[in-house]
Backbone bond lengths (Angstrom), bond angles and torsions (degrees), N, CA, C in turn:
res aa  C-N    CA-C-N  psi(-1)  N-CA   C-N-CA  omega(-1)  CA-C   N-CA-C  phi
1 X - - - 1.451 - - 1.526 108.11 -
2 X 1.320 116.08 132.96 1.458 119.80 178.93 1.521 109.63 -94.25
3 X 1.321 114.30 156.55 1.453 120.78 -175.99 1.511 110.12 -133.07
4 X 1.324 115.18 163.79 1.450 121.63 173.44 1.522 107.01 -126.82
5 X 1.335 115.81 132.20 1.455 121.01 -178.58 1.520 110.02 -92.28
6 X 1.317 115.68 139.37 1.454 122.24 179.63 1.531 109.55 -67.66
7 X 1.354 117.81 131.23 1.460 119.77 178.79 1.533 112.79 -71.92
8 X 1.315 117.72 -16.09 1.461 121.50 -179.01 1.524 112.57 -90.36
9 X 1.342 117.25 -51.50 1.469 120.05 -173.51 1.529 113.18 -115.14
10 X 1.345 118.39 -8.81 1.454 121.03 178.62 1.516 114.89 82.73
11 X 1.338 117.85 1.76 1.463 121.30 -177.94 1.527 110.19 -63.70
12 X 1.316 116.28 141.40 1.454 122.80 -179.52 1.527 109.08 -86.70
13 X 1.328 116.81 117.38 1.462 122.60 -177.93 1.525 109.98 -114.66
14 X 1.340 117.53 154.81 1.469 119.35 175.17 1.531 109.86 -61.30
15 X 1.323 116.78 150.23 1.459 121.45 -178.04 1.529 112.54 -58.76
16 X 1.324 117.81 -27.67 1.462 121.18 -177.58 1.531 113.47 -78.75
17 X 1.330 117.90 -10.22 1.472 121.18 -177.49 1.523 111.18 -74.09
18 X 1.326 116.01 144.82 1.459 122.19 175.57 1.528 111.54 -101.99
19 X 1.351 115.84 -25.12 1.454 121.99 -179.62 1.519 108.93 -129.41
20 X 1.334 116.39 149.41 1.453 122.06 -179.41 1.523 111.03 -66.09
21 X 1.311 117.04 132.20 1.463 122.44 179.33 1.520 111.80 -69.98
22 X 1.331 117.89 -22.24 1.458 121.42 -176.92 1.525 112.66 -91.54
23 X 1.359 117.25 -49.29 1.471 119.50 -174.26 1.517 113.98 -115.44
24 X 1.334 118.22 -10.12 1.459 121.17 177.15 1.516 115.04 85.75
25 X 1.329 118.70 2.76 1.464 121.87 -178.56 1.529 110.56 -68.81
26 X 1.328 115.30 150.84 1.455 121.71 176.93 1.521 108.97 -67.28
27 X 1.326 117.30 130.22 1.462 121.90 178.94 1.521 108.68 -88.52
28 X 1.320 116.59 124.73 1.459 122.12 -176.46 1.513 108.92 -98.99
29 X 1.313 115.51 127.45 1.457 120.88 178.35 1.514 108.53 -103.67
30 X 1.322 115.20 135.90 1.458 119.96 177.81 1.515 108.89 -87.73
31 X 1.322 115.39 143.83 1.455 120.93 176.90 1.527 108.79 -73.26
32 X 1.336 117.87 142.26 1.462 119.95 177.90 1.519 110.21 -56.71
33 X 1.331 116.03 136.74 1.456 120.56 179.11 1.510 113.17 78.55
34 X 1.325 118.31 6.28 1.447 121.75 -177.14 1.514 114.04 -82.35
35 X 1.319 118.53 -2.26 1.453 120.80 179.18 1.527 109.91 -146.28
36 X 1.320 116.00 162.02 1.458 119.55 -177.04 1.517 113.13 -110.48
37 X 1.322 117.63 -4.68 1.459 119.43 178.31 1.511 109.55 -102.99
38 X 1.320 115.26 158.44 1.455 119.59 -179.80 1.517 108.51 -106.82
39 X 1.308 116.46 135.19 1.457 120.06 175.62 1.518 108.03 -120.66
40 X 1.331 115.27 161.83 1.453 119.22 179.17 1.504 109.12 -147.36
41 X 1.308 114.83 153.13 1.455 121.69 174.74 1.526 106.91 -98.96
42 X 1.335 117.88 157.77 1.470 120.04 -176.73 1.525 114.07 -54.08
43 X 1.336 118.31 -35.90 1.453 119.19 -177.03 1.522 112.69 -70.09
44 X 1.343 118.05 -11.43 1.448 120.90 179.84 1.521 112.89 -89.58
45 X 1.324 117.64 -2.78 1.457 120.50 179.04 1.521 109.92 -68.75
46 X 1.312 114.93 149.94 1.466 119.56 177.89 1.518 109.77 -65.66
47 X 1.315 116.14 154.60 1.456 120.82 176.15 1.518 109.35 -63.70
48 X 1.301 115.67 162.11 1.457 122.51 -177.35 1.526 110.24 -57.89
49 X 1.336 115.23 119.24 1.456 120.16 -179.14 1.519 111.29 -111.87
50 X 1.318 116.63 14.41 1.459 119.65 -175.88 1.521 111.90 -73.34
51 X 1.321 117.60 -20.65 1.454 120.78 -179.59 1.516 113.54 79.06
52 X 1.327 117.74 3.84 1.460 120.93 -179.43 1.523 109.74 -84.28
53 X 1.317 115.85 131.05 1.454 120.26 172.65 1.523 107.60 -93.85
54 X 1.321 117.25 132.98 1.463 120.98 -178.30 1.523 111.54 -57.41
55 X 1.318 116.30 -35.47 1.459 120.55 -178.46 1.526 112.14 -65.33
56 X 1.343 117.13 -26.25 1.464 121.64 -175.84 1.524 113.63 -85.64
57 X 1.324 117.51 -9.23 1.462 119.83 -176.94 1.526 110.92 -76.51
58 X 1.339 116.98 134.13 1.465 121.12 -178.34 1.531 111.97 -81.31
59 X 1.324 116.64 66.91 1.467 121.37 -177.70 1.519 108.93 -108.19
60 X 1.332 115.67 130.24 1.457 121.23 173.74 1.513 107.24 -117.85
61 X 1.319 117.65 140.84 1.461 120.95 -177.98 1.510 110.67 78.62
62 X 1.327 116.13 -141.69 1.463 122.07 -178.16 1.519 108.85 -116.31
63 X 1.349 116.21 133.20 1.461 120.16 -178.52 1.523 110.38 -154.00
64 X 1.332 115.35 155.43 1.459 121.70 168.06 1.520 106.39 -97.25
65 X 1.338 116.67 131.39 1.457 122.72 -177.80 1.518 108.64 -117.12
66 X 1.334 116.79 128.67 1.463 120.84 177.51 1.520 108.10 -71.76
67 X 1.327 116.23 120.63 1.470 121.97 -179.78 1.525 110.86 -99.41
68 X 1.341 117.37 -29.26 1.463 121.23 -179.75 1.520 108.68 -159.67
69 X 1.339 114.99 149.50 1.453 120.97 174.84 1.508 113.69 112.41
70 X 1.308 115.80 131.05 1.448 121.89 172.24 1.514 115.46 67.70
71 X 1.322 118.51 14.42 1.457 120.69 -179.69 1.519 113.29 65.75
72 X 1.338 116.58 24.02 1.467 120.10 -176.70 1.526 112.39 -113.34
73 X 1.328 118.17 25.18 1.448 122.68 -179.38 1.519 110.60 -53.98
74 X 1.333 114.79 132.66 1.451 120.57 177.70 1.518 114.27 94.01
75 X 1.334 117.56 -14.33 1.467 119.88 178.70 1.525 108.72 -66.63
76 X 1.333 116.28 135.94 1.468 120.14 -177.46 1.520 111.15 -117.06
77 X 1.335 114.43 147.86 1.449 122.90 176.72 1.522 107.74 -124.44
78 X 1.359 117.56 99.00 1.467 120.36 179.65 1.533 110.58 -60.84
79 X 1.327 116.60 139.41 1.462 121.88 179.44 1.521 108.95 -110.33
80 X 1.310 116.02 98.13 1.459 121.46 174.64 1.525 107.75 -80.58
81 X 1.319 117.36 174.62 1.466 121.52 175.99 1.526 108.58 -58.83
82 X 1.327 117.28 140.17 1.457 121.49 177.54 1.514 112.99 116.19
83 X 1.346 114.95 -162.65 1.463 122.35 -175.70 1.524 110.92 -104.11
84 X 1.334 115.53 140.62 1.457 122.05 179.00 1.528 108.04 -131.46
85 X 1.332 116.38 120.34 1.460 120.61 -179.02 1.520 110.47 -84.38
86 X 1.346 115.25 138.17 1.460 122.43 175.43 1.515 106.73 -113.66
87 X 1.333 117.16 132.06 1.453 118.81 178.25 1.506 113.83 177.28
88 X 1.329 114.51 -177.56 1.457 123.41 -179.57 1.522 111.46 -88.78
89 X 1.319 117.36 -11.03 1.456 120.83 177.29 1.529 109.34 -68.84
90 X 1.327 117.79 135.05 1.468 119.75 177.68 1.531 112.39 -60.67
91 X 1.332 117.29 -17.98 1.461 120.67 178.90 1.526 112.81 -81.86
92 X 1.339 118.02 -11.08 1.463 121.23 -179.33 1.523 109.96 -67.45
93 X 1.323 116.41 139.47 1.470 120.31 178.23 1.524 111.50 -63.08
94 X 1.344 115.61 -37.20 1.456 120.91 175.98 1.523 106.05 -112.13
95 X 1.332 115.48 93.10 1.459 123.68 -174.46 1.521 109.71 -86.30
96 X 1.338 116.75 118.76 1.458 122.57 178.40 1.524 107.95 -119.14
97 X 1.318 116.79 106.85 1.455 123.08 -174.24 1.525 110.70 -85.25
98 X 1.325 116.07 89.40 1.458 122.47 -179.19 1.517 107.01 -155.86
99 X 1.336 117.53 135.05 1.466 120.51 -177.37 1.527 112.93 -64.33
100 X 1.325 118.45 -19.21 1.466 120.41 178.73 1.527 112.24 -86.23
101 X 1.332 116.63 -0.62 1.464 121.97 176.09 1.525 107.18 -99.34
102 X 1.328 117.36 128.87 1.460 121.23 177.63 1.521 109.72 -69.26
103 X 1.337 116.36 157.19 1.473 120.18 179.07 1.526 110.63 -57.02
104 X 1.316 116.10 -44.27 1.462 121.97 175.49 1.526 105.85 -122.74
105 X 1.323 116.41 87.20 1.463 122.76 -167.95 1.527 113.49 -85.79
106 X 1.334 116.36 -48.89 1.470 120.26 -175.04 1.523 109.83 -154.61
107 X 1.321 115.07 164.71 1.466 122.69 176.14 1.529 107.72 -123.96
108 X 1.342 115.96 133.52 1.463 121.10 172.16 1.526 106.31 -108.86
109 X 1.323 115.85 126.78 1.456 121.11 179.75 1.518 108.73 -116.72
110 X 1.340 115.51 131.18 1.462 120.19 177.02 1.519 108.45 -121.98
111 X 1.345 115.20 127.02 1.463 120.50 175.02 1.523 108.39 -143.92
112 X 1.329 116.93 -167.42 1.472 120.98 -177.41 1.522 112.83 -59.14
113 X 1.339 116.93 -29.62 1.461 120.16 -176.33 1.524 113.25 -83.68
114 X 1.342 118.17 -13.27 1.452 120.00 178.36 1.514 113.32 139.00
115 X 1.342 115.22 -157.61 1.460 122.55 -177.45 1.524 108.43 -118.07
116 X 1.339 115.80 129.06 1.467 121.63 -179.34 1.519 108.48 -125.92
117 X 1.347 116.88 136.44 1.457 121.47 173.73 1.518 108.17 -112.26
118 X 1.327 116.06 139.12 1.458 121.30 -179.12 1.523 109.06 -134.61
119 X 1.331 115.97 124.39 1.456 121.88 176.37 1.527 108.27 -71.13
120 X 1.322 117.09 139.72 1.462 121.38 -177.65 1.520 112.08 -102.34
121 X 1.335 116.51 37.07 1.462 120.85 179.05 1.514 112.71 79.53
122 X 1.318 116.67 28.80 1.466 121.00 -178.68 1.523 110.77 -64.86
123 X 1.325 115.76 154.04 1.462 120.78 -179.20 1.527 111.90 -69.33
124 X 1.330 117.73 -42.63 1.470 121.34 -174.49 1.512 114.66 -96.49
125 X 1.318 118.05 -3.66 1.453 121.46 172.49 1.509 115.30 83.67
126 X 1.324 113.78 168.31 1.456 124.51 176.94 1.522 106.84 -121.15
127 X 1.314 116.71 132.97 1.466 121.71 -176.63 1.523 109.74 -118.37
128 X 1.327 116.26 135.01 1.457 122.42 173.94 1.522 106.65 -121.25
129 X 1.319 115.56 121.67 1.467 121.83 -176.92 1.526 111.00 50.80
130 X 1.341 114.26 42.54 1.470 124.36 174.36 1.524 114.70 70.73
131 X 1.319 116.65 18.60 1.469 121.00 175.44 1.515 108.36 -121.62
132 X 1.323 115.61 133.88 1.458 119.77 179.26 1.519 109.17 -69.45
133 X 1.332 117.14 134.08 1.459 121.60 -177.62 1.525 110.04 -133.15
134 X 1.326 114.94 152.05 1.458 121.19 169.12 1.526 108.27 -91.93
135 X 1.349 114.80 -38.31 1.458 121.40 179.73 1.528 107.36 -154.52
136 X 1.332 116.38 138.30 1.464 119.51 -179.45 1.523 110.28 -153.71
137 X 1.334 115.31 147.10 1.460 121.56 173.68 1.516 107.22 -86.92
138 X 1.326 116.47 129.77 1.461 121.71 -178.17 1.518 110.87 -97.46
139 X 1.322 115.16 144.50 1.452 121.91 175.96 1.517 108.82 -124.01
140 X 1.310 116.66 162.99 1.457 122.64 -179.71 1.528 110.41 -50.80
141 X 1.318 116.98 127.37 1.462 121.88 177.88 1.515 114.54 92.43
142 X 1.327 119.13 -7.57 1.463 121.10 179.42 1.522 109.99 -65.94
143 X 1.341 115.92 143.23 1.455 121.89 178.40 1.521 109.31 -100.94
144 X 1.329 115.77 130.72 1.463 122.53 177.15 1.514 106.96 -113.53
145 X 1.344 116.99 130.14 1.458 119.78 175.82 1.511 109.08 -118.67
146 X 1.329 114.79 125.95 1.456 123.02 176.06 1.519 105.85 -132.98
147 X 1.328 116.47 115.23 1.460 120.05 -174.93 1.512 109.70 60.46
148 X 1.338 116.49 -134.40 1.471 119.98 -179.81 1.524 112.66 -85.88
149 X 1.325 116.53 -1.00 1.461 120.94 -176.98 1.523 111.96 -91.41
150 X 1.332 115.74 133.54 1.457 122.18 171.69 1.520 107.09 -115.96
151 X 1.325 115.67 123.74 1.455 122.07 -178.47 1.519 108.82 -120.87
152 X 1.318 116.75 149.82 1.457 121.78 177.98 1.524 108.47 -119.09
153 X 1.334 116.33 136.03 1.464 120.66 176.26 1.520 108.07 -84.68
154 X 1.337 115.22 126.05 1.462 120.79 175.03 1.497 108.96 -118.64
155 X 1.330 117.09 130.11 1.465 122.42 176.66 1.517 107.76 -123.93
156 X 1.323 115.13 114.30 1.468 120.33 179.63 1.515 109.09 -130.66
157 X 1.330 115.71 144.64 1.460 118.32 178.42 1.501 111.89 -95.21
């Protein structure tokens, strides 16, 4: 099924919609052949071809694991209690070097109640399980996409 993204809020709407289901904005359709660049939505990305099995990764505790993007498959970012910034800034705890990642893109917070990711007003958005989110609670196995990077949350005791 194909979709059209709202130019105002980025919400993914069915192709047959004329107005955004979330904000009510008029959905603009481009004429075929009207542009020379190719764009894609997160759900159009190829399935994970890294060959890594989640069970085989040496992760203890809670971590975000890069599954695809930037040639960094398998890299892990342990999530201790507290806040962890994700972004293109070299000062970010989870540094993702991609022009589609904002300098300060998102914050992951881990506390007794669980793990929460919050988009910090990034231009290209934060996706959890292929849905754009402003804020979401993450569970074991959830996929987070930021720019060209796809990360999976692993929680092991």
